[in-house]
C-alpha positions in Angstrom: -0.3 0.3 0.2 1.0 3.6 -0.5 0.2 7.4 0.4 -0.1 9.6 -2.3 0.5 13.4 -0.8 0.0 15.8 -3.0 0.0 19.7 -2.5 -2.2 21.6 -5.3 -3.4 25.0 -5.7 -7.0 26.1 -4.1 -7.7 26.5 -7.7 -7.2 22.9 -8.5 -8.7 21.4 -5.3 -12.2 20.7 -6.4 -11.6 19.5 -9.5 -9.2 17.1 -8.2 -11.4 15.6 -5.5 -14.7 15.2 -7.7 -12.2 13.2 -10.2 -10.2 10.7 -7.5 -13.8 10.5 -5.7 -15.1 9.2 -9.6 -12.6 6.7 -9.8 -13.1 5.3 -6.3 -10.1 7.0 -4.4 -10.5 8.5 -0.8 -8.9 11.6 0.2 -8.3 13.6 3.6 -8.1 17.2 2.4 -6.0 19.1 4.6 -5.9 23.2 4.2 -2.0 24.6 4.3 -0.2 27.8 2.8 3.3 27.8 1.6 6.0 28.5 -1.0 7.1 31.7 -3.0 3.7 33.0 -2.9 1.9 32.2 0.3 -1.2 31.6 -1.3 -3.4 28.8 -0.2 -2.7 25.6 -1.2 -4.5 22.1 -0.4 -2.5 18.8 0.6 -4.6 15.8 -0.4 -3.4 12.5 1.1 -4.6 9.6 -0.5 -4.1 6.0 0.2 -3.7 3.6 -2.5 -2.7 0.1 -3.5 0.4 -0.4 -5.6 -1.0 -1.3 -8.6 -3.0 2.0 -8.3 -0.6 4.5 -8.2 0.0 5.2 -11.6 -3.7 5.3 -12.2 -3.7 7.9 -9.2 -1.0 9.9 -10.7 -2.4 10.6 -14.1 -5.9 11.7 -12.6 -4.0 14.2 -10.7 -1.2 15.4 -13.7 -5.0 15.8 -15.7 -6.5 18.2 -13.0 -3.9 20.2 -12.0 -2.9 22.9 -14.4 0.1 24.9 -15.0 -0.4 28.2 -15.3 1.2 31.7 -15.2 0.6 34.3 -12.9 1.7 38.0 -12.4 3.0 38.6 -9.1 3.4 42.1 -7.4 7.0 42.9 -6.0 7.4 42.2 -2.4 9.7 45.2 -0.7 12.9 44.0 0.7 11.8 45.8 4.2 15.5 44.7 6.0 16.4 42.0 3.1 18.5 42.7 0.6 17.5 45.3 -1.3 19.9 43.8 -5.0 17.5 40.9 -4.9 14.3 43.3 -5.0 12.2 43.4 -8.5 9.9 46.6 -9.1 7.6 45.3 -11.2 4.8 42.9 -11.5 6.4 39.4 -12.8 4.9 36.1 -14.5 5.6 33.1 -12.9 4.4 30.0 -13.1 2.0 28.4 -10.5 -0.4 25.3 -10.1 0.4 22.0 -10.9 1.0 19.8 -8.0 4.1 18.2 -5.5 3.6 15.0 -5.4 5.2 13.1 -2.2 4.6 8.7 -2.4 5.3 6.8 1.0 5.1 3.4 1.4 2.8 2.2 4.2 3.4 -0.3 6.6 -0.1 -0.7 8.4 -3.5 0.8 8.1 -6.2 0.8 10.2 -10.1 2.3 9.9 -12.0 2.1 13.2 
Protein backbone atom coordinates (compact mmCIF):
# COMPACT_ATOMS: atom_id res chain seq x y z
CA UNK A 1 0.00 0.00 0.00
CA UNK A 2 1.11 3.58 -0.69
CA UNK A 3 0.26 7.02 0.65
CA UNK A 4 0.21 9.74 -1.99
CA UNK A 5 0.60 13.23 -0.60
CA UNK A 6 -0.28 15.83 -3.24
CA UNK A 7 0.11 19.57 -2.65
CA UNK A 8 -2.07 21.45 -5.14
CA UNK A 9 -3.24 25.00 -5.65
CA UNK A 10 -6.65 25.78 -4.13
CA UNK A 11 -8.05 26.52 -7.61
CA UNK A 12 -7.49 22.88 -8.63
CA UNK A 13 -8.76 21.21 -5.46
CA UNK A 14 -12.46 20.69 -6.25
CA UNK A 15 -11.81 19.42 -9.77
CA UNK A 16 -9.15 17.00 -8.48
CA UNK A 17 -11.14 15.66 -5.53
CA UNK A 18 -14.18 15.11 -7.78
CA UNK A 19 -12.05 13.20 -10.31
CA UNK A 20 -10.44 11.08 -7.60
CA UNK A 21 -13.84 10.34 -6.08
CA UNK A 22 -15.18 9.31 -9.51
CA UNK A 23 -12.43 6.65 -9.56
CA UNK A 24 -13.21 5.51 -5.99
CA UNK A 25 -10.14 7.07 -4.35
CA UNK A 26 -10.79 8.35 -0.85
CA UNK A 27 -8.93 11.51 0.12
CA UNK A 28 -8.21 13.46 3.25
CA UNK A 29 -7.99 17.17 2.59
CA UNK A 30 -5.78 19.54 4.59
CA UNK A 31 -5.73 23.30 4.11
CA UNK A 32 -2.15 24.49 3.83
CA UNK A 33 -0.25 27.65 2.96
CA UNK A 34 3.20 28.05 1.73
CA UNK A 35 5.81 28.58 -0.81
CA UNK A 36 6.97 31.57 -2.70
CA UNK A 37 3.56 33.22 -3.18
CA UNK A 38 2.28 32.49 0.35
CA UNK A 39 -1.12 31.61 -1.09
CA UNK A 40 -3.52 28.89 -0.07
CA UNK A 41 -2.79 25.34 -1.08
CA UNK A 42 -4.52 22.08 -0.38
CA UNK A 43 -2.65 18.98 0.66
CA UNK A 44 -4.44 15.75 -0.21
CA UNK A 45 -3.58 12.44 1.40
CA UNK A 46 -4.62 9.54 -0.80
CA UNK A 47 -4.20 5.93 0.26
CA UNK A 48 -4.10 3.37 -2.53
CA UNK A 49 -2.80 -0.04 -3.46
CA UNK A 50 0.58 -0.25 -5.21
CA UNK A 51 -1.07 -1.17 -8.53
CA UNK A 52 -3.25 1.97 -8.43
CA UNK A 53 -0.48 4.55 -7.97
CA UNK A 54 0.05 5.21 -11.70
CA UNK A 55 -3.68 5.71 -12.28
CA UNK A 56 -3.93 8.13 -9.33
CA UNK A 57 -0.91 10.07 -10.64
CA UNK A 58 -2.54 10.34 -14.08
CA UNK A 59 -5.68 11.79 -12.48
CA UNK A 60 -3.59 14.32 -10.56
CA UNK A 61 -1.70 15.33 -13.73
CA UNK A 62 -4.91 15.80 -15.72
CA UNK A 63 -6.58 17.96 -13.08
CA UNK A 64 -3.78 20.20 -11.80
CA UNK A 65 -2.80 22.57 -14.56
CA UNK A 66 0.17 24.91 -14.55
CA UNK A 67 -0.49 28.52 -15.48
CA UNK A 68 1.21 31.89 -15.41
CA UNK A 69 0.32 34.53 -12.86
CA UNK A 70 1.46 38.12 -12.40
CA UNK A 71 3.07 38.72 -9.01
CA UNK A 72 3.38 42.19 -7.52
CA UNK A 73 6.78 43.11 -6.09
CA UNK A 74 7.39 42.70 -2.39
CA UNK A 75 9.47 45.34 -0.63
CA UNK A 76 12.74 43.98 0.76
CA UNK A 77 12.00 45.46 4.26
CA UNK A 78 15.44 44.96 5.72
CA UNK A 79 16.36 42.24 3.27
CA UNK A 80 18.82 42.42 0.43
CA UNK A 81 17.78 45.26 -1.88
CA UNK A 82 19.89 43.77 -4.70
CA UNK A 83 17.26 41.07 -5.25
CA UNK A 84 14.30 43.48 -5.19
CA UNK A 85 12.31 43.59 -8.46
CA UNK A 86 10.36 46.88 -8.71
CA UNK A 87 7.71 45.73 -11.22
CA UNK A 88 5.28 42.79 -11.46
CA UNK A 89 6.68 39.59 -12.93
CA UNK A 90 5.09 36.47 -14.42
CA UNK A 91 5.63 33.27 -12.49
CA UNK A 92 4.43 29.74 -13.19
CA UNK A 93 1.94 28.46 -10.60
CA UNK A 94 -0.26 25.44 -10.25
CA UNK A 95 0.50 21.86 -11.02
CA UNK A 96 1.10 19.51 -8.14
CA UNK A 97 3.94 18.50 -5.87
CA UNK A 98 3.53 14.80 -5.11
CA UNK A 99 5.18 12.53 -2.57
CA UNK A 100 4.65 8.76 -2.55
CA UNK A 101 5.32 6.95 0.70
CA UNK A 102 5.15 3.28 1.62
CA UNK A 103 2.48 2.35 4.17
CA UNK A 104 3.38 -0.39 6.60
CA UNK A 105 -0.09 -0.67 8.16
CA UNK A 106 -3.50 0.87 7.73
CA UNK A 107 -6.36 0.81 10.23
CA UNK A 108 -9.85 2.26 9.97
CA UNK A 109 -11.92 2.26 13.16
